[in-house]
C-alpha positions, -999 to 999 in steps of 0.1 A, spaced: -400 -414 -228 -410 -379 -216 -445 -376 -200 -449 -342 -219 -457 -341 -256 -429 -327 -278 -454 -304 -296 -456 -284 -264 -419 -277 -265 -421 -267 -301 -449 -242 -292 -427 -228 -265 -399 -222 -290 -423 -204 -313 -435 -183 -284 -399 -173 -275 -392 -164 -311 -424 -143 -313 -413 -125 -281 -378 -118 -295 -394 -104 -327 -417 -82 -306 -388 -69 -285 -368 -61 -317 -397 -40 -331 -401 -23 -297 -365 -11 -296 -371 11 -326 -401 26 -309 -383 30 -276 -353 47 -291 -369 81 -289 -381 74 -254 -345 65 -244 -333 97 -259 -358 117 -239 -348 99 -207 -311 106 -214 -318 143 -220 -338 146 -188 -311 128 -168 -284 150 -182 -304 182 -175 -312 173 -139 -289 199 -124 -303 227 -147 -338 216 -137 -330 217 -100 -316 253 -102 -345 264 -124 -368 251 -97 -349 269 -70 -350 302 -90 -387 299 -97 -394 292 -60 -374 323 -49 -392 345 -75 -425 331 -64 -417 336 -27 -407 373 -33 -438 379 -54 -461 364 -28 -444 385 0 -450 417 -21 -486 409 -30 -494 398 6 -480 430 20 -499 451 -6 -532 434 2 -529 437 39 -542 473 41 -571 463 19 -580 433 41 -578 453 73 -600 482 61 -633 480 79 -651 504 55 -649 480 25 -672 451 17 -666 421 40 -672 395 13 -646 410 -10 -621 413 18 -627 377 28 -621 366 -8 -589 387 -10 -578 372 23 -586 337 10 -561 342 -19 -535 366 -5 -540 369 33 -511 349 46 -477 339 32 -488 303 25 -520 312 9 -503 338 -12 -476 313 -22 -502 288 -32 -520 314 -52 -488 325 -69 -481 288 -78 -516 286 -92 -511 318 -113 -478 306 -126 -486 271 -136 -523 264 -135 -557 281 -133 -549 318 -131 -585 330 -137 -601 329 -102 -572 346 -82 -568 373 -108 
């Protein structure tokens, strides 16, 4: 009496069963991922304060380095190209902050 063949419904049931089996096998794989996500969620406060501490340390370091490099950049007797390069990395607070970030976390070769 139905305009749709009953074989189609049987295939849908087999598809649902296959999806359930696949989800069952994926839960064992995702257990370690769930553990990692729970650990990250529980250490969120520690991560925040660590980020704040690193930012303060980085800011203090860039203030010190920028102040120490100021006399070198302003000295007219030295090579202009080298002074421009030092100014490019350590001339202002924001440039020095970016350079300190690069030294701490990324490509430390060119600034050093």
